[in-house]
Steps between C-alpha positions, in 0.01 A plus 500: 500500500215752518163359606309819418181424313561124482250222564614261775352170384789262569816477706680472166499881498761529775874448487733508799576871463133600495430277799772664706381848398153408624648368827673835558180693436297261717750548784453876469122463502481257792450774762208624288355148487537480879317832552807689623543723197273646233539558127257633241685426176184347347256762621216519248579164338237224506552123509226261388501184711328243279476154657302235313614243759501511879790674670577644840873567535580599142201730459538674837878523469484655152228741601683600819824549306335734250325694776828533695647667190222759509287352223139393495344157438183384331424130526267216419519129586334192353419425136134446583450872579691633199368577153676187371213311663276684252708386204752784472843398364821541697626737232196727539530492878868586472442795271226637725687456830815660359298819455440510875852458632876528454592140587315167530573211735316194375445142617324241287464119523594453131870511411458693174246756623746755639691502170178552305402779737839674476495485119182710492604783732730803496575504876744266681352169616642313799436125519356423843486127423384323183371154580782249529726729297693764693485748787786743436430748782498214752833381366641853527399530864632149568836598354508824697418315823761233427759765415440649848501167680832396345654844558408482868708182536782615271407285201466589133255341260777362279610146586202412717300178522126557455226243569162561332239273656140407420275546199759630256295422189203725578662750737536822301711660774780245459487535122574871524749447782692244294552759228630760745731286715660359187625851420759441774802271482612153607178383664386151589122489460331197656144445377320290762164371377316187390581430136151602385536837676857572388637826363417552129779379273549837329584665832747226590663541160517878546681469832740241359571723198608772742754269662315378807488147642154341516409217733161326504369327810174358630638476855471825698733385778793449263399792278510751788841388622764776490265742321551872562139562395196279544218643290187293550168532318151371563323248280314703236173309534312761296713404196385136518179365351407139570853365524619342826741709704836316523620662820612325818557630852875484430453843341378657823782736600472508877723546803600133509611496135680832527681385816621186326587639160565873496807711562506722807512807275252384234237747380149353484256676266151446360303724260181458706227421560612193689253234602579419861212260549576138596554286193574793270868402460608864478723723711404430861408762758722332761791684335360842590751551780800384293715803405582333168137539393497816286143495366388817677821687422436377146149650488630823653736524202203511263398863542846662461583276203170572327546870576840483333350324198210746459732801538734353238226407252342846530836675466527673838773290665755783479260733681466274805813603702412869504134437577531322834386664822422370851155361573303664778313201639598225746629166377619206716860382477412152376196324367436190708594312819635199312748692284862391546700696761728656236191644330358677804571868558659532156358758261501273198 
């Protein structure tokens, strides 16, 4: 499936074949993402980074990915400093911004806003997160990271047991991830959450319609048992208003819980940011020295995967192999002292 010229608003866009094509391209671009090689396939192209809601990882990762491809970036952050604060419509903003760039990455707190924006423009729009809706580029990098983690231990995605833990109702990352993992076969997907924070019914029905087994649990200890993947999410407090937060400390995924419940070869992921403060009931920092914790390998997957997506959407993917050349500057062999031993000194 060609992605050239397409909007990327939902994970619905991708089938298994297109996912695996993106994985291959992201593998090829990983040395560029790590500063070991250089490509200029998007030289002269401009990306507009338009974030109506706060972002650190997504915005910087997307901008870095476009710059690594040789393109340029123009950006703005925060609805209060945009013309929308003066009464301009999203459609007008979209039409104007599309005259400044070749591709837009947009985040907005309202679920429908990115669709309204994309309908009014002639350049591709990438959804960088739309409220409690979806986050397709995060799901793509999650899948790429998981593909690598399983490959390293000789496992395939098919037939695995996956535990999704936390605020599954409001977590847009797990909504997009659910759509992508269900493109594979023979999965058991365990949704571990309080009933009021459970996975939306339409996503459960989608996975079941594709032949997967769904289990629901409000007990993390039993839900994590025998899982190949533990994907935990923080409580999306910004999506709540005045409702009480039904979240106990049982949902704190820490070293003690992992030691009791998890497989020795489990992969532990989190879309970040995680809230490591006491009482947050999120992914604990006492797991930082556990080699099963893949959150930083996961974030490292973001730039090559987004590079692969941008190159595909702008129609230059086929030009990438012949464009690569060595970088001239120094780069360390690995990125941090707490990375797992198998990750050190490997040019990922």
